[in-house]
N, C-alpha and C positions, 0 to 999 in steps of 0.2 A: 332297433335298426342295427344291422350289421355294419361295423366300421372296420375297414381293412387298413393295415399299416401303410404309410405313405410309400414305402419302397415296393409294395405289391405290384403296382401298375408297371413300374420299370422292370421288375423281374419277369412279369408275364410277357411283356413285349420282347424282352431280350431272349426269351426262350422259344419264341415262335420261329419256325424255319424261314430262312430268307426266301423271298418269292422272286423268281426270275421273271423277266418281262415275258409277255405272251410270245409263243413260238412264231417264228417267221419262216414260212415254207421256202421262200426264195433263198434266205440265208442257209436254211437246212440243206437245200440242194447242193450248195457249195461245200458242205461238210460231209458228204456221203462217201468219200474215198475209202474209209476204213470199213464201211458197211457193205457197199455194193459188191466187193470181192467175194462175199459169201452169201449175203441175203438178197442179192440181185440176180442170182443164177438159178433158173428153174431146174429142179431135180438135183441140186448140188448136195453132195454128201461129204462130210469131213471125217478125218481119221484121228484128229487130236482134239480134246483129250480122250475121246471115244468115238466110235463110228456111229453117226446118226445123220438124218436128213436135216439140212439147214432150212428153216422156214423162210418163205418170202414174207417180208414185213410191209410191203406197200399195201395200203388200205387198212392196216391194223389201226385200232383206235389210238389216237394220240395220247390219251391219258394212260392207257395200258403201257405204251412204249416208254413214256416218261417214268412210270413207276418201275418198270423192269430195269431200265438203265440206272436209275437211282439205287435199286436193290443190288445190281451187279457192282456198282461203285462202292457200296457199303459192305460188300462181301456177304450179303444176305441171300444171294442166288449164286450157285456154284457153277462156274465155267471159267477156267483160268484165262482163256483168251478174251472173253467178254469182260471179265473183271479188269484186265489190263487196259482194254480200250476205254471202258467206262471211267476208269480213274483218270484218264487223260482229258475227259470232257468237263467243261464248266456247266453250271446249271443252265445257262443260256444256250450252250451247244445242245444240251439234251432237249430243251424246249423246242429249239429250231429243228432238230432232226425229227422229233416226234411230230411236229406240225407238217413237215415235208412228207414223211411216210404216211401220216394219217390222212393226208389229202389224196391218197391212192396212187402215188407215184411208185 
């Protein structure tokens, strides 16, 4: 029988990512000010840091939005504006925004 050292369970639990509470779409609606200026305008194009069409994110899958925001916050996705915004968001903010936009708003 495999016997693990007593510290193993504590180490395993401490290395798990913190889980945010489930996203609240109503709370997310109240946090969209930074998002709606670009992602809420049909046909919007930005010129910084490069010229491209900004996607509408209403109706996107909540899990995808959460993963994308976490990746921007960690610097794993490159867009300086999105990185700056994502760094200002808590895990709960991200869950709430994803729940709101994932509901098709």
